[in-house]
N, C-alpha and C positions, 0 to 999 in steps of 0.2 A: 467455572465459578457461576453460581446462581446469583443473579443480580436483578434489581428492579429500578426502573427509571420513571420518575414522576414528572408531570408537567413539561413534557418534551415537545418542542415545536416541530412542525413537519420537516423543515430543512435539517434540523438537528437529528431527527429520527433517521432520515435517509443516510446521512453521513455516519451515524452510529452503527447502523446495520452494515454498511459497507466496510467500516473499520473493523468491526467485530468478525465478520466473515464466518459466522457460526462457531466461533471458538468458545464463547461464553453463552450460557442460557440466560438471556436478558428479557424480562417482561417489561413491556413499555405501556405506561399508563398516561393518558392525556390529562387526568385530573392532578391538581396540586396535592402535595403531601400535607394532610391534616389529620386530626384525631379521628375523623370519619373515614379516611382512606388508608390509614396506617396498616390496617389488617391485610391489605394486599401484599405486604412484605413478609408474610408468614412463609417460612421455609427458604428464605433468601439469605445469602451471606453478605451481600454488598448492596449499597444504595448509591444510585447515580442521581445527583441533585444539581440543580441549576441555580444561579444567583437570584432568581426571582422567587425562590422558595426558602424562607428562613427556617432554620432548624433550631428550636429552643431546647432547653434542658428537658422539658416534659416530653417532647417528641423523641429526643435522643434516648431517654429512659425507656420509652415505649418500643423503640426500635431495638434496643439492647434486649429487652424481654422477648422479642420475636426472633432473636438470633442474629441480627445484623452485627457484623464485626468490622466492616469497612465502609467508609463513605468517600466517594470520589465526586468532587465537584468539577464541572466542566468550565470553570472560570478561574481567573487568576486570584480574584478576591475571595476572601474567606469570612468577611464580616457577617455574612448571612448564617454562619455556623457558630454554635456555641462550642468553641474548641475546648474550653475547660470541662464542660459537661461530657463531651465526647472522650476526653482524656480520662476522666473519672470512670467512665463506662468501659475503658480499655479498648476503645475503637481506634483504628488506624484511619487517618485522613490524608487525602491527596488532592492536589489541585493541578491546574495547568501552569507550570512555573515560568511564565513569561509576562513581562510588564505590560505588553500589549498583545492580547490574544490574537494569534495569527490567522484567524478565520475559523469558521465552523468545522471544516474538514480536519484541520490540524488539532483543534481542541478535542474532537471525538477520537482521533487517533491516540492522543495522549491519555484520554480516559481509558481506552482499551489497553494501552501499554501499562497503565497503573494496575488494572485488573490482572493482566498477564503476570506482572511481577509479584503481586500478592498471591496469586494462585501457585506460583513457583516457590513461595515462602521467602521471597526477597523483599528488601526495602525498596521503595519507589524513588529513592535518591532525592534529587532536587525538588521533586513534586511533593515530598513529605511535609505535612502540616501537623503531624501528630504532637500530642502533649505527653507522649509515652517514652521518654528517653531515647527517641530516635535521633536526637541531635548528634550523638557520637557516631552513629551509623552514617548519617548524612555527611558528616565531615570526611568520611572515608570514600564517599562516592565521587 
């Protein structure tokens, strides 16, 4: 899967690269995701986002226009994401489904697991935060 990660910290980058182990084609951008940097997402299927980068409806619409279908956040929280706008855009959303994130290594492993499942055409199970009728699928996982 082709993905892009914005505003990634050095320790997150290291663990993301190790967790990915060349499975997915991930472009890593040090800058925050903004209207000025959104164009880097051209040709990508997935966005990796962190909770210090809010995604509002305008950015989500822009990402949809560029072909982004999946958004994986490396946090438990999803308050930084406009889930309703992502649902209207038909995007699938996943987080790290733990009340207390168990460290950077585990969070990055979960992000890669989410990409793996999407690439295989599967639901991400408990990590699913979609607004797209995934609830019935989640109940089965």
